[in-house]
MDAnalysis code that builds the backbone (N, CA, C; Angstrom):
import MDAnalysis as mda
import numpy as np

u = mda.Universe.empty(300, n_residues=100, atom_resindex=np.repeat(np.arange(100), 3), trajectory=True)
u.add_TopologyAttr("name", ["N", "CA", "C"] * 100)
u.add_TopologyAttr("resid", np.arange(1, 101))
u.add_TopologyAttr("resname", ["MET", "ARG", "TYR", "ARG", "THR", "GLU", "ILE", "GLU", "SER", "LEU", "LEU", "ALA", "ASP", "SER", "PRO", "LEU", "THR", "ASP", "PRO", "GLU", "VAL", "VAL", "GLU", "SER", "VAL", "ARG", "GLU", "LEU", "VAL", "VAL", "ALA", "GLY", "GLU", "PHE", "ALA", "LEU", "ALA", "PHE", "ASP", "THR", "ILE", "CYS", "SER", "TRP", "ILE", "TYR", "GLU", "ASP", "ASP", "LEU", "CYS", "ILE", "SER", "SER", "SER", "TYR", "PHE", "ASP", "ARG", "LEU", "LEU", "ASN", "ALA", "SER", "LYS", "VAL", "MET", "GLY", "SER", "GLU", "ARG", "LEU", "ILE", "GLU", "ASN", "ILE", "ARG", "THR", "LEU", "VAL", "ASP", "ALA", "ARG", "GLU", "ASN", "TYR", "PRO", "ALA", "GLU", "LYS", "GLU", "HIS", "LEU", "THR", "ALA", "TYR", "LEU", "ILE", "GLU", "GLU"])
u.atoms.positions = np.array([
    [-27.422, 70.832, -56.265],
    [-28.503, 70.329, -57.549],
    [-28.967, 71.136, -58.121],
    [-28.663, 71.138, -60.042],
    [-28.982, 71.983, -60.551],
    [-31.434, 71.490, -61.041],
    [-31.312, 72.385, -60.801],
    [-32.758, 72.860, -60.234],
    [-33.302, 72.713, -61.709],
    [-32.905, 73.921, -62.376],
    [-33.515, 73.785, -64.151],
    [-33.713, 72.329, -64.998],
    [-32.211, 71.644, -65.069],
    [-31.823, 70.454, -65.509],
    [-33.213, 69.785, -64.606],
    [-32.982, 69.062, -63.545],
    [-33.992, 68.533, -63.078],
    [-35.611, 68.343, -62.907],
    [-35.860, 69.326, -63.353],
    [-37.071, 69.951, -62.882],
    [-37.540, 69.673, -65.002],
    [-36.424, 69.836, -65.734],
    [-37.292, 69.072, -67.257],
    [-37.318, 67.943, -67.279],
    [-35.959, 67.142, -66.525],
    [-36.180, 65.942, -67.030],
    [-37.045, 65.299, -66.038],
    [-37.758, 65.664, -65.058],
    [-38.546, 65.534, -64.649],
    [-40.124, 65.895, -65.141],
    [-40.064, 66.845, -65.791],
    [-41.080, 67.025, -66.890],
    [-41.238, 66.074, -68.341],
    [-39.632, 65.691, -68.061],
    [-39.966, 65.155, -69.987],
    [-40.416, 63.352, -69.514],
    [-39.928, 63.669, -68.194],
    [-40.463, 61.801, -67.940],
    [-42.253, 61.855, -67.567],
    [-42.818, 62.895, -67.261],
    [-44.071, 62.549, -66.436],
    [-45.344, 61.967, -67.127],
    [-46.072, 61.454, -66.533],
    [-47.488, 61.691, -67.111],
    [-47.962, 62.305, -67.943],
    [-47.654, 63.562, -66.955],
    [-48.493, 64.620, -67.803],
    [-48.470, 64.840, -68.749],
    [-50.116, 65.138, -70.177],
    [-50.328, 65.014, -71.302],
    [-50.430, 65.868, -71.853],
    [-50.909, 67.191, -71.105],
    [-51.769, 67.689, -71.483],
    [-50.974, 69.516, -71.447],
    [-50.993, 69.179, -73.376],
    [-49.800, 70.485, -73.492],
    [-49.710, 71.490, -73.303],
    [-50.557, 72.523, -72.221],
    [-51.159, 73.195, -71.853],
    [-50.362, 73.073, -70.428],
    [-50.308, 72.617, -69.854],
    [-49.483, 72.144, -68.465],
    [-48.280, 72.104, -68.397],
    [-48.308, 70.940, -69.588],
    [-46.608, 71.314, -70.024],
    [-45.655, 72.525, -70.547],
    [-46.040, 73.396, -71.233],
    [-45.907, 74.841, -71.724],
    [-46.375, 75.186, -70.162],
    [-47.404, 75.231, -69.693],
    [-46.923, 76.220, -68.408],
    [-46.224, 75.433, -67.679],
    [-45.576, 74.245, -67.893],
    [-44.278, 74.449, -66.088],
    [-43.447, 74.099, -67.249],
    [-42.923, 74.390, -68.246],
    [-41.685, 75.263, -68.685],
    [-41.743, 76.294, -69.298],
    [-42.470, 77.002, -68.749],
    [-42.457, 78.953, -68.729],
    [-41.930, 79.247, -67.742],
    [-42.359, 77.970, -66.761],
    [-42.012, 78.694, -64.891],
    [-40.984, 78.369, -64.850],
    [-40.337, 77.255, -65.528],
    [-38.409, 76.454, -65.159],
    [-37.814, 78.447, -66.197],
    [-38.330, 78.666, -67.235],
    [-37.471, 79.440, -68.055],
    [-37.206, 81.007, -67.135],
    [-38.417, 80.942, -66.798],
    [-38.792, 82.226, -66.008],
    [-37.988, 82.206, -64.584],
    [-37.658, 81.305, -64.483],
    [-36.810, 80.806, -62.800],
    [-37.176, 80.692, -61.523],
    [-38.761, 80.691, -62.122],
    [-39.552, 79.828, -60.648],
    [-39.778, 78.016, -60.486],
    [-38.392, 77.636, -60.389],
    [-38.198, 76.524, -60.511],
    [-39.643, 75.222, -58.937],
    [-39.428, 76.703, -58.331],
    [-40.325, 75.486, -56.786],
    [-41.298, 75.354, -57.458],
    [-42.197, 76.905, -58.212],
    [-43.349, 76.798, -58.529],
    [-43.820, 75.503, -59.636],
    [-42.774, 75.113, -60.542],
    [-42.223, 74.704, -61.942],
    [-42.625, 73.198, -61.010],
    [-41.431, 72.924, -60.156],
    [-41.511, 71.269, -58.805],
    [-43.073, 70.787, -59.122],
    [-43.641, 72.617, -57.973],
    [-44.992, 71.953, -57.547],
    [-46.194, 71.605, -58.554],
    [-45.759, 72.723, -59.684],
    [-47.156, 72.590, -60.798],
    [-47.365, 70.965, -60.910],
    [-45.990, 70.308, -61.433],
    [-46.220, 68.640, -61.908],
    [-46.535, 67.751, -60.870],
    [-46.202, 67.977, -59.436],
    [-46.074, 67.306, -58.676],
    [-48.293, 67.352, -58.588],
    [-48.523, 68.234, -58.523],
    [-50.325, 69.253, -58.129],
    [-50.499, 68.321, -59.573],
    [-50.328, 67.998, -60.599],
    [-50.745, 67.695, -62.165],
    [-51.232, 66.299, -61.842],
    [-50.140, 65.667, -61.662],
    [-49.879, 63.658, -61.337],
    [-51.023, 63.947, -60.209],
    [-51.128, 64.314, -58.766],
    [-52.110, 64.460, -57.674],
    [-52.996, 63.917, -58.461],
    [-53.920, 65.377, -58.481],
    [-55.262, 65.666, -59.534],
    [-55.469, 65.285, -60.381],
    [-54.729, 63.874, -61.548],
    [-54.912, 63.751, -62.622],
    [-55.043, 62.116, -62.232],
    [-54.695, 61.629, -61.039],
    [-54.328, 60.674, -60.115],
    [-53.534, 59.686, -60.914],
    [-52.326, 60.030, -61.792],
    [-52.082, 59.745, -62.941],
    [-51.173, 58.296, -62.427],
    [-50.423, 57.631, -62.132],
    [-49.702, 56.353, -61.987],
    [-48.311, 56.982, -62.587],
    [-47.697, 56.259, -61.511],
    [-46.384, 56.632, -61.993],
    [-45.438, 55.405, -61.294],
    [-44.472, 55.109, -61.699],
    [-43.417, 54.705, -61.428],
    [-42.323, 54.425, -60.029],
    [-42.429, 53.563, -59.331],
    [-41.309, 53.992, -58.031],
    [-40.376, 54.205, -58.466],
    [-39.688, 54.520, -59.590],
    [-38.447, 55.217, -59.320],
    [-39.130, 56.755, -60.118],
    [-39.736, 57.028, -60.297],
    [-40.213, 58.160, -60.767],
    [-40.413, 58.864, -59.805],
    [-41.135, 57.957, -58.337],
    [-41.112, 58.845, -57.816],
    [-39.945, 58.631, -56.523],
    [-39.236, 57.892, -56.868],
    [-37.768, 58.320, -55.825],
    [-37.513, 59.708, -56.212],
    [-36.774, 60.399, -57.905],
    [-37.521, 61.143, -58.586],
    [-37.548, 62.035, -57.856],
    [-38.711, 62.244, -57.926],
    [-39.245, 63.662, -56.944],
    [-39.412, 63.786, -56.132],
    [-39.224, 62.716, -54.917],
    [-38.949, 62.751, -53.110],
    [-37.494, 63.682, -53.302],
    [-36.682, 62.925, -54.106],
    [-35.002, 63.797, -54.181],
    [-35.082, 65.189, -54.170],
    [-35.883, 65.252, -55.336],
    [-36.238, 66.361, -55.108],
    [-37.077, 67.745, -54.404],
    [-37.598, 66.787, -53.887],
    [-38.489, 67.593, -53.416],
    [-37.703, 67.513, -51.683],
    [-36.898, 66.883, -51.182],
    [-36.223, 67.204, -50.613],
    [-35.115, 68.255, -50.252],
    [-34.946, 68.712, -51.264],
    [-34.080, 69.802, -52.336],
    [-34.524, 70.707, -51.784],
    [-35.658, 70.747, -51.754],
    [-37.094, 71.907, -52.157],
    [-37.295, 72.033, -50.746],
    [-37.556, 71.580, -50.428],
    [-38.372, 71.447, -49.152],
    [-39.927, 71.174, -49.490],
    [-40.699, 70.512, -49.984],
    [-41.381, 70.173, -50.272],
    [-41.902, 68.548, -50.153],
    [-41.498, 67.835, -48.903],
    [-41.620, 66.768, -49.126],
    [-43.214, 66.677, -48.844],
    [-43.498, 67.259, -47.906],
    [-45.703, 67.192, -47.853],
    [-46.302, 67.024, -48.707],
    [-45.618, 67.478, -50.048],
    [-46.650, 67.568, -51.001],
    [-46.348, 66.263, -51.802],
    [-45.406, 66.263, -52.152],
    [-44.654, 64.258, -52.290],
    [-45.379, 63.440, -51.635],
    [-45.845, 63.383, -50.713],
    [-46.587, 62.427, -49.695],
    [-47.677, 62.006, -50.198],
    [-48.549, 63.066, -51.191],
    [-49.706, 62.724, -51.720],
    [-50.021, 61.955, -52.435],
    [-48.599, 62.131, -53.679],
    [-48.449, 61.574, -54.931],
    [-47.963, 59.895, -54.891],
    [-47.167, 59.111, -53.114],
    [-46.950, 57.660, -53.466],
    [-48.245, 56.880, -52.918],
    [-49.425, 57.380, -53.364],
    [-50.742, 56.465, -52.956],
    [-50.791, 56.637, -55.079],
    [-50.322, 57.140, -55.750],
    [-50.006, 56.717, -57.336],
    [-48.601, 56.257, -57.607],
    [-47.965, 55.588, -56.898],
    [-46.976, 54.535, -57.516],
    [-47.718, 53.130, -58.019],
    [-47.658, 53.241, -59.187],
    [-48.229, 51.486, -60.444],
    [-47.418, 50.228, -59.237],
    [-48.489, 49.977, -58.345],
    [-48.147, 49.054, -57.485],
    [-48.020, 47.290, -58.707],
    [-48.582, 47.697, -59.721],
    [-48.237, 46.397, -60.591],
    [-46.786, 46.969, -60.980],
    [-46.300, 47.613, -61.159],
    [-44.899, 46.995, -61.497],
    [-43.984, 46.306, -60.727],
    [-44.446, 46.481, -59.189],
    [-43.829, 45.578, -58.291],
    [-43.678, 43.913, -58.520],
    [-45.297, 43.983, -58.667],
    [-45.245, 42.314, -59.190],
    [-45.536, 42.064, -60.284],
    [-45.049, 41.238, -61.119],
    [-45.097, 41.091, -62.446],
    [-45.366, 39.792, -62.649],
    [-45.597, 39.012, -61.848],
    [-46.228, 37.676, -61.952],
    [-48.042, 37.566, -61.457],
    [-47.667, 38.764, -61.290],
    [-50.013, 39.001, -61.292],
    [-50.145, 39.972, -61.905],
    [-49.090, 40.901, -62.909],
    [-49.169, 41.508, -63.981],
    [-49.739, 40.514, -65.153],
    [-48.521, 39.026, -65.138],
    [-48.843, 38.274, -66.138],
    [-49.978, 37.026, -65.775],
    [-50.555, 37.592, -64.901],
    [-51.718, 37.194, -64.857],
    [-52.828, 37.731, -65.414],
    [-52.763, 38.792, -64.566],
    [-54.279, 39.611, -65.268],
    [-53.935, 39.575, -66.688],
    [-53.364, 40.090, -67.191],
    [-52.888, 40.224, -68.902],
    [-53.289, 38.835, -69.457],
    [-53.120, 37.890, -68.778],
    [-53.788, 36.116, -69.094],
    [-55.348, 36.154, -69.206],
    [-56.017, 37.001, -68.267],
    [-56.520, 36.902, -68.201],
    [-58.004, 37.764, -68.927],
    [-57.690, 38.955, -69.396],
    [-58.026, 39.780, -69.754],
    [-57.848, 39.359, -71.664],
    [-56.876, 38.511, -72.136],
    [-56.751, 38.723, -72.887],
    [-57.399, 36.624, -73.343],
    [-57.830, 36.053, -71.854],
    [-58.679, 34.747, -72.381],
    [-60.380, 35.702, -72.643],
    [-60.631, 37.244, -71.680],
    [-61.542, 37.376, -71.563],
    [-62.175, 37.925, -73.039],
])
């Protein structure tokens, strides 16, 4: 696994919006601190309670196995957006909200 490419890709696709956090991760990647950059992405996703897709979670999980950070990822599992797996419920909720 090319750590730099994967971390940059995870960052680009992440739900992180704080420019300072994003810049901090980029600086860590440039410095070759890939494990710390990965940890920072995961920590901020968890701390800010940001929803992620199951496919993004799978990418985090795969990267964590290579980097030896699987325990960190287990905390994030609760943030996977369950609605993506239930499109009918999502449509029902959307229709309900529009009616209100």
